[in-house]
N, CA, C, O and the ligand as a Tripos MOL2 file, in Angstrom:
@<TRIPOS>MOLECULE
protein
  321   319    81     0     0
PROTEIN
NO_CHARGES

@<TRIPOS>ATOM
      1 N         147.3280  103.9440   52.3550 N.3       1 MET1
      2 CA        147.6640  102.5610   52.0230 C.3       1 MET1
      3 C         147.1820  101.6120   53.1310 C.2       1 MET1
      4 O         147.6430  101.7020   54.2690 O.2       1 MET1
      5 N         146.2630  100.7130   52.7990 N.am      2 GLY2
      6 CA        145.7880   99.7390   53.8210 C.3       2 GLY2
      7 C         146.5770   98.4850   53.7190 C.2       2 GLY2
      8 O         147.2790   98.2250   52.7410 O.2       2 GLY2
      9 N         146.4430   97.7080   54.7640 N.am      3 PHE3
     10 CA        147.1620   96.4510   54.8320 C.3       3 PHE3
     11 C         146.8270   95.4910   53.6440 C.2       3 PHE3
     12 O         147.6610   94.7130   53.1800 O.2       3 PHE3
     13 N         145.5600   95.6000   53.1920 N.am      4 TRP4
     14 CA        145.1580   94.6820   52.1490 C.3       4 TRP4
     15 C         145.1960   95.1800   50.7420 C.2       4 TRP4
     16 O         144.8080   94.4870   49.8010 O.2       4 TRP4
     17 N         145.6670   96.3890   50.6100 N.am      5 ASP5
     18 CA        145.8370   97.0270   49.2690 C.3       5 ASP5
     19 C         146.5590   96.1420   48.2830 C.2       5 ASP5
     20 O         147.6840   95.7140   48.5370 O.2       5 ASP5
     21 N         145.9470   95.8730   47.1990 N.am      6 GLY6
     22 CA        146.6730   95.0390   46.1230 C.3       6 GLY6
     23 C         146.5920   93.5480   46.3510 C.2       6 GLY6
     24 O         147.1080   92.7520   45.5670 O.2       6 GLY6
     25 N         145.9400   93.1840   47.4320 N.am      7 GLU7
     26 CA        145.7770   91.7790   47.6600 C.3       7 GLU7
     27 C         144.5700   91.2180   46.9990 C.2       7 GLU7
     28 O         143.5400   91.8850   46.9020 O.2       7 GLU7
     29 N         144.6800   89.9410   46.5170 N.am      8 THR8
     30 CA        143.4820   89.3490   45.8910 C.3       8 THR8
     31 C         143.1450   88.0560   46.5550 C.2       8 THR8
     32 O         143.9880   87.4090   47.1760 O.2       8 THR8
     33 N         141.8520   87.6720   46.4130 N.am      9 CYS9
     34 CA        141.3120   86.5110   47.0200 C.3       9 CYS9
     35 C         141.8910   85.2310   46.4240 C.2       9 CYS9
     36 O         141.9800   85.0610   45.2090 O.2       9 CYS9
     37 N         142.2880   84.3210   47.3570 N.am     10 GLU10
     38 CA        142.9990   83.0790   46.8990 C.3      10 GLU10
     39 C         141.9820   82.0940   46.2510 C.2      10 GLU10
     40 O         142.3770   81.1560   45.5580 O.2      10 GLU10
     41 N         140.6770   82.3250   46.4890 N.am     11 TYR11
     42 CA        139.6910   81.4590   45.9130 C.3      11 TYR11
     43 C         139.1810   82.0200   44.5100 C.2      11 TYR11
     44 O         139.1260   81.2760   43.5310 O.2      11 TYR11
     45 N         138.8340   83.2690   44.4570 N.am     12 CYS12
     46 CA        138.1940   83.7600   43.2690 C.3      12 CYS12
     47 C         138.9960   84.8080   42.5310 C.2      12 CYS12
     48 O         138.6780   85.1760   41.4000 O.2      12 CYS12
     49 N         140.0660   85.2960   43.2040 N.am     13 GLY13
     50 CA        140.8840   86.4000   42.5690 C.3      13 GLY13
     51 C         140.2870   87.7780   42.7010 C.2      13 GLY13
     52 O         140.8010   88.7290   42.1130 O.2      13 GLY13
     53 N         139.1860   87.9150   43.4790 N.am     14 GLY14
     54 CA        138.5420   89.1640   43.6920 C.3      14 GLY14
     55 C         139.4430   90.0780   44.5030 C.2      14 GLY14
     56 O         140.4380   89.6530   45.0890 O.2      14 GLY14
     57 N         139.0640   91.3360   44.5180 N.am     15 LYS15
     58 CA        139.8270   92.3020   45.2220 C.3      15 LYS15
     59 C         139.4610   92.2530   46.6860 C.2      15 LYS15
     60 O         138.2930   92.0970   47.0430 O.2      15 LYS15
     61 N         140.4710   92.3880   47.5370 N.am     16 ILE16
     62 CA        140.2260   92.3110   49.0270 C.3      16 ILE16
     63 C         140.1720   93.7510   49.5200 C.2      16 ILE16
     64 O         141.0550   94.5620   49.2400 O.2      16 ILE16
     65 N         139.1080   94.0430   50.2620 N.am     17 VAL17
     66 CA        139.0090   95.3470   50.8860 C.3      17 VAL17
     67 C         139.0120   95.2950   52.3820 C.2      17 VAL17
     68 O         138.5130   94.3180   52.9410 O.2      17 VAL17
     69 N         139.5300   96.2600   53.0590 N.am     18 GLU18
     70 CA        139.4780   96.2030   54.5260 C.3      18 GLU18
     71 C         138.1370   96.6070   55.1160 C.2      18 GLU18
     72 O         137.5680   97.6330   54.7430 O.2      18 GLU18
     73 N         137.6550   95.8270   56.0030 N.am     19 LYS19
     74 CA        136.3960   96.0710   56.7050 C.3      19 LYS19
     75 C         136.5740   95.7660   58.1280 C.2      19 LYS19
     76 O         137.5570   95.1630   58.5580 O.2      19 LYS19
     77 N         135.5840   96.2030   58.8670 N.am     20 ARG20
     78 CA        135.4990   95.8580   60.3620 C.3      20 ARG20
     79 C         134.4300   94.7850   60.4690 C.2      20 ARG20
     80 O         133.2900   95.0100   60.0600 O.2      20 ARG20
     81 N         134.7660   93.6420   61.0010 N.am     21 VAL21
     82 CA        133.8310   92.4950   61.1050 C.3      21 VAL21
     83 C         133.5540   92.1270   62.5170 C.2      21 VAL21
     84 O         134.2530   92.5930   63.4160 O.2      21 VAL21
     85 N         132.5700   91.3160   62.7570 N.am     22 THR22
     86 CA        132.2650   90.7700   64.0500 C.3      22 THR22
     87 C         132.6950   89.2620   64.0140 C.2      22 THR22
     88 O         132.3570   88.5190   63.0920 O.2      22 THR22
     89 N         133.4430   88.8690   65.0480 N.am     23 LEU23
     90 CA        133.8900   87.5470   65.1200 C.3      23 LEU23
     91 C         133.2400   86.7930   66.2550 C.2      23 LEU23
     92 O         132.8970   87.3850   67.2780 O.2      23 LEU23
     93 N         133.0590   85.4500   66.0840 N.am     24 HIS24
     94 CA        132.5740   84.6510   67.1150 C.3      24 HIS24
     95 C         133.6470   83.6990   67.5300 C.2      24 HIS24
     96 O         134.0900   82.9530   66.6560 O.2      24 HIS24
     97 N         134.0980   83.6250   68.6690 N.am     25 ARG25
     98 CA        135.1570   82.7710   69.1420 C.3      25 ARG25
     99 C         134.7170   82.0650   70.4220 C.2      25 ARG25
    100 O         133.9010   82.5530   71.2050 O.2      25 ARG25
    101 N         135.3100   80.8930   70.5790 N.am     26 LYS26
    102 CA        135.1450   80.1870   71.8300 C.3      26 LYS26
    103 C         136.3860   80.2890   72.6350 C.2      26 LYS26
    104 O         137.4200   79.7520   72.2400 O.2      26 LYS26
    105 N         136.3280   80.9670   73.7720 N.am     27 ILE27
    106 CA        137.4620   81.1840   74.5890 C.3      27 ILE27
    107 C         137.1770   80.7540   76.0410 C.2      27 ILE27
    108 O         136.1810   81.1720   76.6310 O.2      27 ILE27
    109 N         138.0330   79.9430   76.5890 N.am     28 LYS28
    110 CA        137.7500   79.4450   77.9410 C.3      28 LYS28
    111 C         136.3970   78.8730   78.0670 C.2      28 LYS28
    112 O         135.6980   79.1400   79.0450 O.2      28 LYS28
    113 N         135.9820   78.0630   77.0790 N.am     29 LYS29
    114 CA        134.6950   77.3840   77.1200 C.3      29 LYS29
    115 C         133.4840   78.3600   77.0770 C.2      29 LYS29
    116 O         132.3480   77.9630   77.3370 O.2      29 LYS29
    117 N         133.7420   79.5730   76.7620 N.am     30 LYS30
    118 CA        132.6700   80.5550   76.6510 C.3      30 LYS30
    119 C         132.6550   81.1000   75.2400 C.2      30 LYS30
    120 O         133.7120   81.3660   74.6680 O.2      30 LYS30
    121 N         131.4580   81.2730   74.6630 N.am     31 TYR31
    122 CA        131.4100   81.8980   73.3530 C.3      31 TYR31
    123 C         131.5210   83.4920   73.5880 C.2      31 TYR31
    124 O         130.8270   84.0610   74.4310 O.2      31 TYR31
    125 N         132.3270   84.0690   72.8800 N.am     32 VAL32
    126 CA        132.4710   85.5170   72.9250 C.3      32 VAL32
    127 C         132.2750   86.1120   71.5690 C.2      32 VAL32
    128 O         132.4970   85.4320   70.5680 O.2      32 VAL32
    129 N         131.8730   87.3360   71.4910 N.am     33 ILE33
    130 CA        131.7340   88.0270   70.2300 C.3      33 ILE33
    131 C         132.6860   89.1780   70.2560 C.2      33 ILE33
    132 O         132.7230   89.9220   71.2360 O.2      33 ILE33
    133 N         133.4580   89.3530   69.2170 N.am     34 VAL34
    134 CA        134.4010   90.4350   69.1620 C.3      34 VAL34
    135 C         133.9480   91.3450   68.0270 C.2      34 VAL34
    136 O         133.8320   90.8960   66.8860 O.2      34 VAL34
    137 N         133.7050   92.5500   68.3080 N.am     35 GLU35
    138 CA        133.3230   93.5180   67.2390 C.3      35 GLU35
    139 C         134.4640   94.3680   66.7920 C.2      35 GLU35
    140 O         135.4970   94.4890   67.4510 O.2      35 GLU35
    141 N         134.2420   94.9470   65.6550 N.am     36 ASP36
    142 CA        135.2610   95.8970   65.0900 C.3      36 ASP36
    143 C         136.6630   95.3020   64.8800 C.2      36 ASP36
    144 O         137.6850   95.9380   65.1380 O.2      36 ASP36
    145 N         136.6580   94.0680   64.4080 N.am     37 VAL37
    146 CA        137.9250   93.3690   64.0390 C.3      37 VAL37
    147 C         138.3170   93.6790   62.6740 C.2      37 VAL37
    148 O         137.5830   93.3520   61.7410 O.2      37 VAL37
    149 N         139.4950   94.3260   62.4740 N.am     38 PRO38
    150 CA        139.8830   94.6230   61.0840 C.3      38 PRO38
    151 C         140.1340   93.3700   60.3200 C.2      38 PRO38
    152 O         140.8210   92.4860   60.8310 O.2      38 PRO38
    153 N         139.6330   93.2340   59.1520 N.am     39 ALA39
    154 CA        139.7680   92.0870   58.3520 C.3      39 ALA39
    155 C         139.7830   92.4590   56.8880 C.2      39 ALA39
    156 O         139.2530   93.5080   56.5200 O.2      39 ALA39
    157 N         140.3670   91.6420   56.0490 N.am     40 GLY40
    158 CA        140.3090   91.7980   54.6140 C.3      40 GLY40
    159 C         139.1430   90.9600   54.0960 C.2      40 GLY40
    160 O         139.1120   89.7510   54.3250 O.2      40 GLY40
    161 N         138.2160   91.5540   53.4250 N.am     41 VAL41
    162 CA        137.0490   90.8440   52.9560 C.3      41 VAL41
    163 C         137.0750   90.8980   51.4060 C.2      41 VAL41
    164 O         137.2310   91.9640   50.8110 O.2      41 VAL41
    165 N         136.9140   89.6730   50.7550 N.am     42 CYS42
    166 CA        136.8560   89.6410   49.2950 C.3      42 CYS42
    167 C         135.5710   90.3140   48.7530 C.2      42 CYS42
    168 O         134.4600   89.9240   49.1100 O.2      42 CYS42
    169 N         135.7400   91.2790   47.9290 N.am     43 SER43
    170 CA        134.5960   92.0650   47.3490 C.3      43 SER43
    171 C         133.7490   91.1040   46.4580 C.2      43 SER43
    172 O         132.5950   91.4220   46.1720 O.2      43 SER43
    173 N         134.2810   89.9670   46.0250 N.am     44 GLU44
    174 CA        133.4990   89.1030   45.1510 C.3      44 GLU44
    175 C         132.7640   88.0220   45.8790 C.2      44 GLU44
    176 O         131.5400   87.9090   45.7990 O.2      44 GLU44
    177 N         133.5400   87.2070   46.6080 N.am     45 CYS45
    178 CA        132.8710   86.0610   47.2970 C.3      45 CYS45
    179 C         132.7230   86.2140   48.8050 C.2      45 CYS45
    180 O         132.1260   85.3510   49.4490 O.2      45 CYS45
    181 N         133.2370   87.2640   49.3710 N.am     46 GLY46
    182 CA        133.0630   87.5720   50.8200 C.3      46 GLY46
    183 C         133.9370   86.7800   51.7680 C.2      46 GLY46
    184 O         133.7650   86.8710   52.9840 O.2      46 GLY46
    185 N         134.8580   86.0170   51.2490 N.am     47 THR47
    186 CA        135.7610   85.3460   52.1010 C.3      47 THR47
    187 C         136.6260   86.3380   52.9810 C.2      47 THR47
    188 O         137.1600   87.3370   52.4980 O.2      47 THR47
    189 N         136.7160   85.9900   54.2700 N.am     48 ARG48
    190 CA        137.4590   86.9070   55.1330 C.3      48 ARG48
    191 C         138.8840   86.4570   55.3210 C.2      48 ARG48
    192 O         139.1840   85.2650   55.3900 O.2      48 ARG48
    193 N         139.7600   87.4480   55.4020 N.am     49 TYR49
    194 CA        141.1570   87.1510   55.7600 C.3      49 TYR49
    195 C         141.5320   87.9770   56.9730 C.2      49 TYR49
    196 O         141.1130   89.1240   57.1320 O.2      49 TYR49
    197 N         142.3310   87.3600   57.8200 N.am     50 TYR50
    198 CA        142.7010   88.1120   59.0510 C.3      50 TYR50
    199 C         144.2010   88.0880   59.0760 C.2      50 TYR50
    200 O         144.8580   87.0970   58.7580 O.2      50 TYR50
    201 N         144.7150   89.2470   59.4750 N.am     51 ALA51
    202 CA        146.2150   89.2620   59.7950 C.3      51 ALA51
    203 C         146.3920   88.3900   61.0330 C.2      51 ALA51
    204 O         145.6920   88.5720   62.0280 O.2      51 ALA51
    205 N         147.3090   87.4600   60.9750 N.am     52 ALA52
    206 CA        147.5070   86.4760   62.0370 C.3      52 ALA52
    207 C         147.6150   87.0840   63.4010 C.2      52 ALA52
    208 O         147.0810   86.5230   64.3580 O.2      52 ALA52
    209 N         148.3050   88.2490   63.5460 N.am     53 ASN53
    210 CA        148.5500   88.7910   64.8670 C.3      53 ASN53
    211 C         147.2980   89.4720   65.4370 C.2      53 ASN53
    212 O         147.1650   89.6700   66.6440 O.2      53 ASN53
    213 N         146.3950   89.8210   64.5240 N.am     54 VAL54
    214 CA        145.1560   90.4090   65.0320 C.3      54 VAL54
    215 C         144.3830   89.4400   65.9340 C.2      54 VAL54
    216 O         144.0250   89.7710   67.0650 O.2      54 VAL54
    217 N         144.1360   88.2350   65.4050 N.am     55 LEU55
    218 CA        143.3840   87.2690   66.0960 C.3      55 LEU55
    219 C         144.1350   86.8160   67.4300 C.2      55 LEU55
    220 O         143.5340   86.6260   68.4870 O.2      55 LEU55
    221 N         145.4900   86.6670   67.2710 N.am     56 GLU56
    222 CA        146.2510   86.2270   68.4400 C.3      56 GLU56
    223 C         146.1390   87.3470   69.5690 C.2      56 GLU56
    224 O         145.9530   87.0360   70.7450 O.2      56 GLU56
    225 N         146.2520   88.5440   69.1840 N.am     57 THR57
    226 CA        146.2540   89.6550   70.1990 C.3      57 THR57
    227 C         144.9280   89.7260   70.8540 C.2      57 THR57
    228 O         144.8190   89.8030   72.0780 O.2      57 THR57
    229 N         143.8700   89.7010   70.0020 N.am     58 VAL58
    230 CA        142.4460   89.7670   70.5730 C.3      58 VAL58
    231 C         142.2440   88.6470   71.5650 C.2      58 VAL58
    232 O         141.7460   88.8470   72.6730 O.2      58 VAL58
    233 N         142.6720   87.3790   71.1080 N.am     59 GLU59
    234 CA        142.4000   86.2670   72.0220 C.3      59 GLU59
    235 C         143.2910   86.2540   73.2680 C.2      59 GLU59
    236 O         142.8730   85.8050   74.3350 O.2      59 GLU59
    237 N         144.5230   86.7530   73.1200 N.am     60 ALA60
    238 CA        145.3500   86.8090   74.2390 C.3      60 ALA60
    239 C         144.8470   87.8370   75.3570 C.2      60 ALA60
    240 O         144.9570   87.6370   76.5660 O.2      60 ALA60
    241 N         144.3060   88.9130   74.7950 N.am     61 ASN61
    242 CA        143.8160   89.9860   75.6970 C.3      61 ASN61
    243 C         142.4970   89.4640   76.3630 C.2      61 ASN61
    244 O         142.2450   89.8500   77.5050 O.2      61 ASN61
    245 N         141.7180   88.6880   75.7800 N.am     62 ILE62
    246 CA        140.5440   88.2190   76.4040 C.3      62 ILE62
    247 C         140.8830   87.1070   77.4210 C.2      62 ILE62
    248 O         140.3860   87.1300   78.5470 O.2      62 ILE62
    249 N         141.7040   86.1660   77.0360 N.am     63 ARG63
    250 CA        142.2300   85.0890   77.9190 C.3      63 ARG63
    251 C         142.8530   85.6740   79.1280 C.2      63 ARG63
    252 O         142.6360   85.1870   80.2380 O.2      63 ARG63
    253 N         143.6410   86.7320   78.9460 N.am     64 GLY64
    254 CA        144.4900   87.2720   80.0130 C.3      64 GLY64
    255 C         143.6640   88.2820   80.8630 C.2      64 GLY64
    256 O         144.1990   88.8140   81.8360 O.2      64 GLY64
    257 N         142.4600   88.5430   80.5460 N.am     65 GLY65
    258 CA        141.5460   89.4120   81.3230 C.3      65 GLY65
    259 C         141.8870   90.8920   81.0060 C.2      65 GLY65
    260 O         141.2870   91.7690   81.6270 O.2      65 GLY65
    261 N         142.7830   91.2050   80.1080 N.am     66 ARG66
    262 CA        143.0960   92.5720   79.7770 C.3      66 ARG66
    263 C         141.9970   93.3020   79.0300 C.2      66 ARG66
    264 O         141.8780   94.5260   79.0890 O.2      66 ARG66
    265 N         141.1510   92.4660   78.2850 N.am     67 ALA67
    266 CA        140.1380   93.0890   77.5300 C.3      67 ALA67
    267 C         138.8100   93.0020   78.4040 C.2      67 ALA67
    268 O         138.4680   91.9480   78.9400 O.2      67 ALA67
    269 N         138.1570   94.0740   78.4980 N.am     68 LYS68
    270 CA        136.8610   94.0960   79.1940 C.3      68 LYS68
    271 C         135.6830   94.0730   78.2650 C.2      68 LYS68
    272 O         135.6360   94.8320   77.2970 O.2      68 LYS68
    273 N         134.7180   93.2020   78.5480 N.am     69 ALA69
    274 CA        133.5730   93.1180   77.6530 C.3      69 ALA69
    275 C         132.7880   94.4810   77.7050 C.2      69 ALA69
    276 O         132.5930   95.0850   78.7600 O.2      69 ALA69
    277 N         132.3680   94.9000   76.5040 N.am     70 ARG70
    278 CA        131.6690   96.1460   76.4270 C.3      70 ARG70
    279 C         130.2090   95.9710   77.0020 C.2      70 ARG70
    280 O         129.6180   96.8340   77.6500 O.2      70 ARG70
    281 N         129.7240   94.7460   76.6760 N.am     71 ARG71
    282 CA        128.3120   94.4900   77.1680 C.3      71 ARG71
    283 C         128.1300   92.9710   77.0500 C.2      71 ARG71
    284 O         128.8260   92.2940   76.2930 O.2      71 ARG71
    285 N         127.1910   92.4770   77.8090 N.am     72 GLU72
    286 CA        126.9850   91.0020   77.6970 C.3      72 GLU72
    287 C         125.5190   90.7990   77.0670 C.2      72 GLU72
    288 O         124.5850   91.5590   77.3250 O.2      72 GLU72
    289 N         125.4300   89.7550   76.2650 N.am     73 ILE73
    290 CA        124.1590   89.4510   75.7110 C.3      73 ILE73
    291 C         123.8090   88.0100   76.0080 C.2      73 ILE73
    292 O         124.7010   87.1800   76.1850 O.2      73 ILE73
    293 N         122.5300   87.7000   76.0630 N.am     74 VAL74
    294 CA        122.1610   86.3450   76.2560 C.3      74 VAL74
    295 C         121.9130   85.7130   74.8940 C.2      74 VAL74
    296 O         121.2400   86.3030   74.0480 O.2      74 VAL74
    297 N         122.4240   84.5770   74.6860 N.am     75 VAL75
    298 CA        122.2520   83.8750   73.3700 C.3      75 VAL75
    299 C         121.3560   82.6600   73.4720 C.2      75 VAL75
    300 O         121.6240   81.7460   74.2520 O.2      75 VAL75
    301 N         120.3000   82.6480   72.6930 N.am     76 PRO76
    302 CA        119.4190   81.5100   72.8160 C.3      76 PRO76
    303 C         120.0550   80.2700   72.1610 C.2      76 PRO76
    304 O         120.6880   80.3570   71.1090 O.2      76 PRO76
    305 N         119.8720   79.1640   72.7930 N.am     77 VAL77
    306 CA        120.4450   77.9010   72.2670 C.3      77 VAL77
    307 C         119.2890   76.8850   71.9060 C.2      77 VAL77
    308 O         118.4040   76.6220   72.7210 O.2      77 VAL77
    309 N         119.3360   76.3780   70.7580 N.am     78 TYR78
    310 CA        118.3370   75.4130   70.3440 C.3      78 TYR78
    311 C         118.9330   74.0730   70.0530 C.2      78 TYR78
    312 O         120.1370   73.9400   69.8360 O.2      78 TYR78
    313 N         118.0810   73.0830   70.0500 N.am     79 SER79
    314 CA        118.5860   71.7960   69.5590 C.3      79 SER79
    315 C         117.6660   71.2780   68.4970 C.2      79 SER79
    316 O         116.4860   71.6280   68.4950 O.2      79 SER79
    317 N         118.1270   70.4920   67.6280 N.am     80 ALA80
    318 CA        117.2780   69.9680   66.5590 C.3      80 ALA80
    319 C         116.6350   68.7010   67.1520 C.2      80 ALA80
    320 O         115.8550   68.0300   66.4760 O.2      80 ALA80
    321 ZN        136.9220   85.7100   46.6480 Zn       81 ZN81
@<TRIPOS>BOND
     1     1     2 1
     2     2     3 1
     3     3     4 2
     4     3     5 am
     5     5     6 1
     6     6     7 1
     7     7     8 2
     8     7     9 am
     9     9    10 1
    10    10    11 1
    11    11    12 2
    12    11    13 am
    13    13    14 1
    14    14    15 1
    15    15    16 2
    16    15    17 am
    17    17    18 1
    18    18    19 1
    19    19    20 2
    20    19    21 am
    21    21    22 1
    22    22    23 1
    23    23    24 2
    24    23    25 am
    25    25    26 1
    26    26    27 1
    27    27    28 2
    28    27    29 am
    29    29    30 1
    30    30    31 1
    31    31    32 2
    32    31    33 am
    33    33    34 1
    34    34    35 1
    35    35    36 2
    36    35    37 am
    37    37    38 1
    38    38    39 1
    39    39    40 2
    40    39    41 am
    41    41    42 1
    42    42    43 1
    43    43    44 2
    44    43    45 am
    45    45    46 1
    46    46    47 1
    47    47    48 2
    48    47    49 am
    49    49    50 1
    50    50    51 1
    51    51    52 2
    52    51    53 am
    53    53    54 1
    54    54    55 1
    55    55    56 2
    56    55    57 am
    57    57    58 1
    58    58    59 1
    59    59    60 2
    60    59    61 am
    61    61    62 1
    62    62    63 1
    63    63    64 2
    64    63    65 am
    65    65    66 1
    66    66    67 1
    67    67    68 2
    68    67    69 am
    69    69    70 1
    70    70    71 1
    71    71    72 2
    72    71    73 am
    73    73    74 1
    74    74    75 1
    75    75    76 2
    76    75    77 am
    77    77    78 1
    78    78    79 1
    79    79    80 2
    80    79    81 am
    81    81    82 1
    82    82    83 1
    83    83    84 2
    84    83    85 am
    85    85    86 1
    86    86    87 1
    87    87    88 2
    88    87    89 am
    89    89    90 1
    90    90    91 1
    91    91    92 2
    92    91    93 am
    93    93    94 1
    94    94    95 1
    95    95    96 2
    96    95    97 am
    97    97    98 1
    98    98    99 1
    99    99   100 2
   100    99   101 am
   101   101   102 1
   102   102   103 1
   103   103   104 2
   104   103   105 am
   105   105   106 1
   106   106   107 1
   107   107   108 2
   108   107   109 am
   109   109   110 1
   110   110   111 1
   111   111   112 2
   112   111   113 am
   113   113   114 1
   114   114   115 1
   115   115   116 2
   116   115   117 am
   117   117   118 1
   118   118   119 1
   119   119   120 2
   120   119   121 am
   121   121   122 1
   122   122   123 1
   123   123   124 2
   124   123   125 am
   125   125   126 1
   126   126   127 1
   127   127   128 2
   128   127   129 am
   129   129   130 1
   130   130   131 1
   131   131   132 2
   132   131   133 am
   133   133   134 1
   134   134   135 1
   135   135   136 2
   136   135   137 am
   137   137   138 1
   138   138   139 1
   139   139   140 2
   140   139   141 am
   141   141   142 1
   142   142   143 1
   143   143   144 2
   144   143   145 am
   145   145   146 1
   146   146   147 1
   147   147   148 2
   148   147   149 am
   149   149   150 1
   150   150   151 1
   151   151   152 2
   152   151   153 am
   153   153   154 1
   154   154   155 1
   155   155   156 2
   156   155   157 am
   157   157   158 1
   158   158   159 1
   159   159   160 2
   160   159   161 am
   161   161   162 1
   162   162   163 1
   163   163   164 2
   164   163   165 am
   165   165   166 1
   166   166   167 1
   167   167   168 2
   168   167   169 am
   169   169   170 1
   170   170   171 1
   171   171   172 2
   172   171   173 am
   173   173   174 1
   174   174   175 1
   175   175   176 2
   176   175   177 am
   177   177   178 1
   178   178   179 1
   179   179   180 2
   180   179   181 am
   181   181   182 1
   182   182   183 1
   183   183   184 2
   184   183   185 am
   185   185   186 1
   186   186   187 1
   187   187   188 2
   188   187   189 am
   189   189   190 1
   190   190   191 1
   191   191   192 2
   192   191   193 am
   193   193   194 1
   194   194   195 1
   195   195   196 2
   196   195   197 am
   197   197   198 1
   198   198   199 1
   199   199   200 2
   200   199   201 am
   201   201   202 1
   202   202   203 1
   203   203   204 2
   204   203   205 am
   205   205   206 1
   206   206   207 1
   207   207   208 2
   208   207   209 am
   209   209   210 1
   210   210   211 1
   211   211   212 2
   212   211   213 am
   213   213   214 1
   214   214   215 1
   215   215   216 2
   216   215   217 am
   217   217   218 1
   218   218   219 1
   219   219   220 2
   220   219   221 am
   221   221   222 1
   222   222   223 1
   223   223   224 2
   224   223   225 am
   225   225   226 1
   226   226   227 1
   227   227   228 2
   228   227   229 am
   229   229   230 1
   230   230   231 1
   231   231   232 2
   232   231   233 am
   233   233   234 1
   234   234   235 1
   235   235   236 2
   236   235   237 am
   237   237   238 1
   238   238   239 1
   239   239   240 2
   240   239   241 am
   241   241   242 1
   242   242   243 1
   243   243   244 2
   244   243   245 am
   245   245   246 1
   246   246   247 1
   247   247   248 2
   248   247   249 am
   249   249   250 1
   250   250   251 1
   251   251   252 2
   252   251   253 am
   253   253   254 1
   254   254   255 1
   255   255   256 2
   256   255   257 am
   257   257   258 1
   258   258   259 1
   259   259   260 2
   260   259   261 am
   261   261   262 1
   262   262   263 1
   263   263   264 2
   264   263   265 am
   265   265   266 1
   266   266   267 1
   267   267   268 2
   268   267   269 am
   269   269   270 1
   270   270   271 1
   271   271   272 2
   272   271   273 am
   273   273   274 1
   274   274   275 1
   275   275   276 2
   276   275   277 am
   277   277   278 1
   278   278   279 1
   279   279   280 2
   280   279   281 am
   281   281   282 1
   282   282   283 1
   283   283   284 2
   284   283   285 am
   285   285   286 1
   286   286   287 1
   287   287   288 2
   288   287   289 am
   289   289   290 1
   290   290   291 1
   291   291   292 2
   292   291   293 am
   293   293   294 1
   294   294   295 1
   295   295   296 2
   296   295   297 am
   297   297   298 1
   298   298   299 1
   299   299   300 2
   300   299   301 am
   301   301   302 1
   302   302   303 1
   303   303   304 2
   304   303   305 am
   305   305   306 1
   306   306   307 1
   307   307   308 2
   308   307   309 am
   309   309   310 1
   310   310   311 1
   311   311   312 2
   312   311   313 am
   313   313   314 1
   314   314   315 1
   315   315   316 2
   316   315   317 am
   317   317   318 1
   318   318   319 1
   319   319   320 2
@<TRIPOS>SUBSTRUCTURE
     1 MET1         2 RESIDUE 1 A MET
     2 GLY2         6 RESIDUE 1 A GLY
     3 PHE3        10 RESIDUE 1 A PHE
     4 TRP4        14 RESIDUE 1 A TRP
     5 ASP5        18 RESIDUE 1 A ASP
     6 GLY6        22 RESIDUE 1 A GLY
     7 GLU7        26 RESIDUE 1 A GLU
     8 THR8        30 RESIDUE 1 A THR
     9 CYS9        34 RESIDUE 1 A CYS
    10 GLU10       38 RESIDUE 1 A GLU
    11 TYR11       42 RESIDUE 1 A TYR
    12 CYS12       46 RESIDUE 1 A CYS
    13 GLY13       50 RESIDUE 1 A GLY
    14 GLY14       54 RESIDUE 1 A GLY
    15 LYS15       58 RESIDUE 1 A LYS
    16 ILE16       62 RESIDUE 1 A ILE
    17 VAL17       66 RESIDUE 1 A VAL
    18 GLU18       70 RESIDUE 1 A GLU
    19 LYS19       74 RESIDUE 1 A LYS
    20 ARG20       78 RESIDUE 1 A ARG
    21 VAL21       82 RESIDUE 1 A VAL
    22 THR22       86 RESIDUE 1 A THR
    23 LEU23       90 RESIDUE 1 A LEU
    24 HIS24       94 RESIDUE 1 A HIS
    25 ARG25       98 RESIDUE 1 A ARG
    26 LYS26      102 RESIDUE 1 A LYS
    27 ILE27      106 RESIDUE 1 A ILE
    28 LYS28      110 RESIDUE 1 A LYS
    29 LYS29      114 RESIDUE 1 A LYS
    30 LYS30      118 RESIDUE 1 A LYS
    31 TYR31      122 RESIDUE 1 A TYR
    32 VAL32      126 RESIDUE 1 A VAL
    33 ILE33      130 RESIDUE 1 A ILE
    34 VAL34      134 RESIDUE 1 A VAL
    35 GLU35      138 RESIDUE 1 A GLU
    36 ASP36      142 RESIDUE 1 A ASP
    37 VAL37      146 RESIDUE 1 A VAL
    38 PRO38      150 RESIDUE 1 A PRO
    39 ALA39      154 RESIDUE 1 A ALA
    40 GLY40      158 RESIDUE 1 A GLY
    41 VAL41      162 RESIDUE 1 A VAL
    42 CYS42      166 RESIDUE 1 A CYS
    43 SER43      170 RESIDUE 1 A SER
    44 GLU44      174 RESIDUE 1 A GLU
    45 CYS45      178 RESIDUE 1 A CYS
    46 GLY46      182 RESIDUE 1 A GLY
    47 THR47      186 RESIDUE 1 A THR
    48 ARG48      190 RESIDUE 1 A ARG
    49 TYR49      194 RESIDUE 1 A TYR
    50 TYR50      198 RESIDUE 1 A TYR
    51 ALA51      202 RESIDUE 1 A ALA
    52 ALA52      206 RESIDUE 1 A ALA
    53 ASN53      210 RESIDUE 1 A ASN
    54 VAL54      214 RESIDUE 1 A VAL
    55 LEU55      218 RESIDUE 1 A LEU
    56 GLU56      222 RESIDUE 1 A GLU
    57 THR57      226 RESIDUE 1 A THR
    58 VAL58      230 RESIDUE 1 A VAL
    59 GLU59      234 RESIDUE 1 A GLU
    60 ALA60      238 RESIDUE 1 A ALA
    61 ASN61      242 RESIDUE 1 A ASN
    62 ILE62      246 RESIDUE 1 A ILE
    63 ARG63      250 RESIDUE 1 A ARG
    64 GLY64      254 RESIDUE 1 A GLY
    65 GLY65      258 RESIDUE 1 A GLY
    66 ARG66      262 RESIDUE 1 A ARG
    67 ALA67      266 RESIDUE 1 A ALA
    68 LYS68      270 RESIDUE 1 A LYS
    69 ALA69      274 RESIDUE 1 A ALA
    70 ARG70      278 RESIDUE 1 A ARG
    71 ARG71      282 RESIDUE 1 A ARG
    72 GLU72      286 RESIDUE 1 A GLU
    73 ILE73      290 RESIDUE 1 A ILE
    74 VAL74      294 RESIDUE 1 A VAL
    75 VAL75      298 RESIDUE 1 A VAL
    76 PRO76      302 RESIDUE 1 A PRO
    77 VAL77      306 RESIDUE 1 A VAL
    78 TYR78      310 RESIDUE 1 A TYR
    79 SER79      314 RESIDUE 1 A SER
    80 ALA80      318 RESIDUE 1 A ALA
    81 ZN81       321 GROUP 0 **** ****
């Protein structure tokens, strides 16, 4: 039994399946990428749902320095 079993999308009514997704967050004025975040993803429209405590825990660990970056990448920035 997964966390999202039986849940349906609030937008389209599609079935929600659990997947690991990659998140982009801005923490302490730095953009960070968080991989392997468990999320519920609508199988119809792709809307992502997160358990509230997942995001809070991830962010708190990064802010508090308890999470160590696996690797660093350089992100190109463009302007229009
Ligand atoms: Zn949907």
